[in-house]
N, C-alpha and C positions, 0 to 999 in steps of 0.2 A: 750413603754412609751417614751415620748419625753425627750431628754437630756435637762439639765438646760440651761438657756440662757447664752451665752458666746460671748463676743465681738471677732470679727475676723478681722484682718488686711486685707484689700482687696488685697494687694501685696502678702501676704502669702497664701491667698485663691487662687489666680491665679496660684501660684506655684504648686498647687496640681492637676492641669489638666494633661491629658496625654501628654507626650513628645514623639511624634510618631517617631518610627524608622523602617520604612518599609524596609524589606530586611535584618534586623539584625538577626544574628544567636543566638538562645537561648543557654545558657550554659548547654549542654547535660550531663556534668559530675557533675552537682549540685546534692547533696545527698538529698533524700526525704524518707519518710516512707509511704507505701501504707495503705489501709484501714484495712489490717490484721496486721499492725505493722512491716512488712518486709521492711528492708532498700533496696533501689535501686537508680538508677540514673534517672534523668529526661529523658534521651535518651530512657529509656525503655517504656516511655509513648507513644512514637510514633511507630505505628505499620503499617507503610507503607501507611497511610491514612492522609488526612488533619485533623487538630485538632482545635477544638474550645477550647481555653484556657482562663479560668476565674480565676482571682485572687480575693479572697474574704475571709471572715471569717464567720464561721458557727454560731457564737453567735451574729452576727450583728442584731441590732433591727431596722435597717433602710432599705437601698436600696440593700444590698448584695443579699438578697433572691429574690428581684425583678429582679436583673441582671441575676441571675441563672434561675429564672422562665421564664424570657423573652427569654433567649437563648433556654431553653428547649421547650418553646411553639413554637418558630420559627422553631426549628428542627422538631418538630412533625407536624406543619402546612405545612412545605415544603415537607413532606413525606420522609425526610432523616432518616436513621437508623444508630445509633451508632454501631460500629463493622462491618458495611458494607460500609457505605458512608463516615464516619468520626469517629473521636474519640472526646469524651467530657472529658476534663481534668480540674479539679478544684483544686487549690492550696491555702491552708489557709495561710494568712499573720499573723495570731495570733499564736505565738509559744506556747501558753498555751493550744491550742487545741490538742487533742490526736487522735490516730488511732480509738478509739471508736467513737468519734465525726464524723470522716470521714466515718466510716462504716455505721453509721446511716443515714447520708446524702446521701451516695452513694446508699444505698438500696431504699431510698425514691424516688430519681430521676430515678433510674432504673425501678421502678414500674411505674412511670409516663410515661416513654418512652417505656415501655414494652420491655425492652431489658436488658439482663444480661451481654452483651458484650459491650466493647467500652466506658464504663463510669467509670472513675477513679477519686477518691478523694485522695488528698495527704496532709500530714503535713510535716513540716521540721524545721530545725533550723533557727534562724533569719538571719544568714549569708548566707545560701544557698538560702533562699526565697528572700532575698534582691538582691542577684545576678541575679535571674530570673526576679524580678520586674524591676531592673535597665535595663536589656536588653530589656524588653517590653516598658520601659518608663512609668512605673506605680508608681508614687510617693505615699507614704502613711506615716502617722504620728500618733503615739499613743497619745491620750489626757488623762492625768491622771484624770483630773477633772470629765470628763464624762465617763471614762473607755471605750472609743471607739477609733476606728481607723478612721481617715479622709483619704479618697482616692477618685479617680474619678470613675465614673460609665461607664462600657463598658467592652469589651473583645476583644481578637484578634483571627484571624484565621491564622493558620500556615501551611506551606507546610509539606509534609510527612517527610522531613528531619529536621524539626524544625526551619525553617526561618519564620519570620513574613511576611505574605502575605497581610493581610488587617486588619484595625482597624474598629471595629463596636462600635460606641459610643452611649451612652444612655441606655435605658431600654428595648425597644421593637423593635428589628430590623425586618424589613419586611421579610417574608419568602422567597420572590423572591430574595431579596438582599442577604440573607444568602446562598441561593442555588447558586447564581452566585459567591459569595465569595469562597464557598467550591469547585466549579468547577475550578475556577482560581487557587486556592491553589494546587489542585491536579496536575495541570500542571506546578507547580513551579513559577507561575506568581506572581509578586509583584506590588501592587497597590499604587498609590500616597497617601499621608496622607489624612485622612478623614477631612471634615470640622470641625474645632474646636467646641467642645461643652463642656461648663463648667457646669457639673452636678456632684456634690460631694455627697458621702455617709457620712452623719453626722447627728447628732440629729436635729430634726425639732423643731423649736420654732419661732413663728411669731413675737416675740418682736424685736423692732428696735435694730440694732447693732449685731444681731446674724448671724450665717452662713446662715440660711434659709432665713432671710430677705434680705441679700445681694444677694443670689441666685435668689430670686423672683424679685428683682429689675433688675438683669441682664436679666432675661427672659422677663420682661416687656419691657425693652429698646430694646432688639432684636426683639420682636414682633412689637413694634412701628416702628422700622426702616424698617422692612419688609413691613408693610402696607403702609408706606410712599413711599417706592420704587415702589410698585404696582400702587399706585395712580399716581405717576409721569409718569410711563410707559403708563398707560391708557390715560393720558392727552396728552402725546407726540404722541401716535398713532392716537388719535382723531384729533389733529391738522394736521397731515399728510394727513388724509382722506378728509379734507375740500377741496371743489373745488376752483380752483384759481379764 
């Protein structure tokens, strides 16, 4: 169900986009709980393989499931197998979620990927999860009015030792792009920041002044600019081809 209409300041809206930190080391000593409720550190999530790391919350009614589903679909379409080629790690940003929530989600995505290995869902305290999100450059904010978290859409691919190798922004990364990102991460490569993409997870409401309306305007402006650039390029090339 869509969240109620709520005015969003464009400046605050922009502040919730990814702040990309390629090469940053994740805090491997951050404390988390796995899907069985067992406490451990983030470092235990890395098992000598590149990792697709998704920050989300399992009760999200909007884009979180789409980010996870998009990552899972890309992994499957690319022929990559968790536990063999990579690890899939999801960390909840909602401190109210429990190991029971993590276990249910982990079982569902393990079934979709047909793999019992290399898929791990974690919960943790606000402090520890904030430390991980800060290293990733993943800002998020809880909105009491809608009982939702506002945050950017996308995930990161890390090296086997927990350094950020590449940012994958948006909802549906191309399988070939993910394959390349995993291969680069496996060699410890660090890629430049991805092209900024402002797509936030927040309640959809088309009314003017809401987060969704602002997002739609930004998408339209970006699309118009792209079309205009293509037209100018075509015109320039046509002029160059005219005989003297």
